[in-house]
C-alpha positions in Angstrom: -23.9 16.0 32.9 -24.3 17.4 29.4 -27.4 16.0 27.7 -26.9 15.7 24.0 -29.6 14.5 21.6 -27.9 11.8 19.6 -30.6 11.5 16.9 -32.0 14.6 15.2 -35.3 12.8 14.7 -37.4 13.2 17.8 -39.5 10.2 16.7 -36.5 8.0 17.6 -37.2 8.9 21.2 -40.7 7.6 20.9 -39.9 4.3 19.2 -40.3 0.8 20.7 -37.6 -1.8 20.5 -36.8 -5.1 22.2 -36.0 -3.6 25.6 -38.2 -0.5 25.5 -41.2 -2.5 24.6 -43.9 0.1 25.3 -46.4 -1.6 23.0 -46.4 -4.7 25.3 -49.7 -5.2 27.1 -48.2 -5.0 30.5 -46.5 -1.7 29.8 -49.7 -0.4 28.2 -51.7 -1.5 31.2 -49.4 0.2 33.7 -49.2 3.4 31.6 -53.1 3.5 31.4 -53.4 3.1 35.1 -50.9 5.8 35.8 -52.5 8.2 33.3 -56.0 7.7 34.9 -55.3 10.3 37.6 -53.2 12.7 35.6 -54.2 15.8 33.6 -51.2 16.5 31.5 -47.8 15.3 30.4 -46.0 16.9 33.4 -48.2 15.2 36.0 -48.0 11.9 34.1 -44.2 12.1 33.9 -44.0 12.7 37.7 -46.4 9.9 38.4 -44.5 7.4 36.2 -41.2 8.4 37.8 -42.6 8.0 41.3 -44.1 4.7 40.4 -40.9 3.2 39.0 -38.8 4.7 41.8 -41.0 3.5 44.6 -42.6 0.2 43.4 -39.6 -1.3 41.6 -36.9 -1.9 44.2 -33.3 -1.9 43.1 -32.3 -5.6 43.0 -29.3 -4.8 45.2 -31.6 -3.4 47.9 -34.2 -6.2 47.6 -31.8 -9.1 47.3 -33.7 -10.4 44.3 -31.2 -12.2 42.0 -33.4 -12.1 38.9 -32.0 -10.1 36.0 -34.5 -8.0 34.2 -33.8 -5.8 31.2 -37.0 -5.6 29.1 -39.5 -2.9 30.4 -42.4 -5.4 30.4 -40.4 -7.8 32.6 -39.3 -5.0 35.0 -42.9 -4.0 35.5 -44.1 -7.6 35.9 -41.4 -8.7 38.4 -41.0 -5.3 40.0 -37.3 -5.8 40.1 -34.2 -4.4 38.5 -31.0 -2.5 38.7 -30.8 1.2 37.7 -30.5 0.3 33.9 -33.7 -1.8 34.1 -35.6 0.8 36.1 -34.5 3.4 33.5 -35.7 1.3 30.7 -39.1 0.8 32.4 -39.5 4.5 32.9 -38.5 5.3 29.4 -41.1 2.8 28.1 -43.8 4.3 30.3 -43.0 7.8 29.1 -42.9 6.8 25.5 -46.2 5.0 25.9 -47.7 8.3 26.8 -46.1 10.1 23.9 -43.3 11.8 25.9 -39.9 11.6 24.2 -37.4 9.8 26.4 -33.9 8.2 26.1 -31.3 6.5 28.2 -28.3 8.2 29.9 -25.3 6.8 31.7 -23.2 8.5 34.3 -20.1 7.4 36.2 -20.5 7.6 39.9 -18.0 6.9 42.7 -17.4 7.3 46.4 -16.2 10.7 47.5 -12.6 9.6 47.2 -13.1 8.3 43.6 -13.1 4.7 44.7 -15.7 2.1 43.7 -16.7 3.6 40.4 -19.9 2.3 38.7 -21.9 3.3 35.7 -25.4 4.5 36.7 -28.4 4.3 34.3 -30.8 7.2 34.2 -33.4 8.8 31.9 -33.6 12.0 29.9 -37.1 13.2 28.9 -38.4 16.1 26.9 -41.7 17.6 28.1 -44.1 19.5 25.8 -43.2 23.2 25.3 -39.5 22.7 26.1 -36.6 22.4 23.7 -34.2 21.1 26.4 -33.9 17.6 27.9 -34.2 17.0 31.6 -32.7 14.0 33.4 -34.3 11.9 36.2 -32.9 8.9 38.0 -35.6 6.3 38.9 -32.8 3.8 39.7 -32.4 4.6 43.4 -34.5 5.3 46.4 -33.5 7.0 49.6 -32.5 3.6 50.9 -30.1 2.9 48.0 -26.4 3.4 48.5 -23.2 1.7 47.8 -21.7 0.4 51.0 -23.3 3.3 53.0 -21.1 6.0 51.3 -22.2 9.2 49.7 -22.0 9.3 46.0 -20.9 12.0 43.7 -20.2 12.5 40.0 -16.6 11.9 39.5 -15.5 14.0 36.5 -16.8 11.6 33.8 -19.1 13.7 31.6 -22.1 11.5 30.8 -23.7 12.2 27.5 -27.2 11.7 26.2 -27.5 8.1 25.4 -29.2 6.0 22.9 -32.8 5.8 21.7 -32.9 2.1 22.5 -32.2 -0.2 25.4 -29.5 -2.1 23.6 -26.1 -1.5 24.9 -24.7 -2.0 21.4 -26.1 1.2 20.1 -24.2 4.5 20.1 -21.8 5.0 23.0 -23.2 7.2 25.7 -20.0 8.9 26.5 -16.9 10.1 24.7 -15.0 7.3 26.3 -15.6 4.2 28.4 -14.5 3.9 32.0 -11.6 1.5 32.4 -12.9 -0.2 35.5 -16.6 -0.2 36.4 -19.5 -2.4 37.4 -23.2 -1.9 37.0 -25.0 0.0 39.8 
């Protein structure tokens, strides 16, 4: 996956919006709790990633039918699909001053069947000029019908600064047939 910064202004990757509501009291509370035992941005980023990955089950795994999309709601209900979990992690990172944005990647079974678009996060840690991607949207238990997943030739690109799907496209083209993972 090629990570491309869509906005030249790094401040765009620290901003709050309707979905990435890192100024919300719930997000601030979780961020403060996570920061309590961390000494630097790297430790905080790892702690926030682990928290979202391990304490917010993917709704397909948990069977929880609620649809969450705002970071504060994801953290309050501890429920969400990969997009929601990515929005929550992005909000927690931004709350701690770590630039973060949303990415999307097409995944499929080994034979290319059952394509889905997966949401993940890009973050830029202090002292680095490159973005790193992380995927809090799945745990070791997550799968799609028990099959192994792979990237399927669809070059994901660095996504938007906001959680709104109406912002810049994340890829040069949209997949013809897909569903949310």
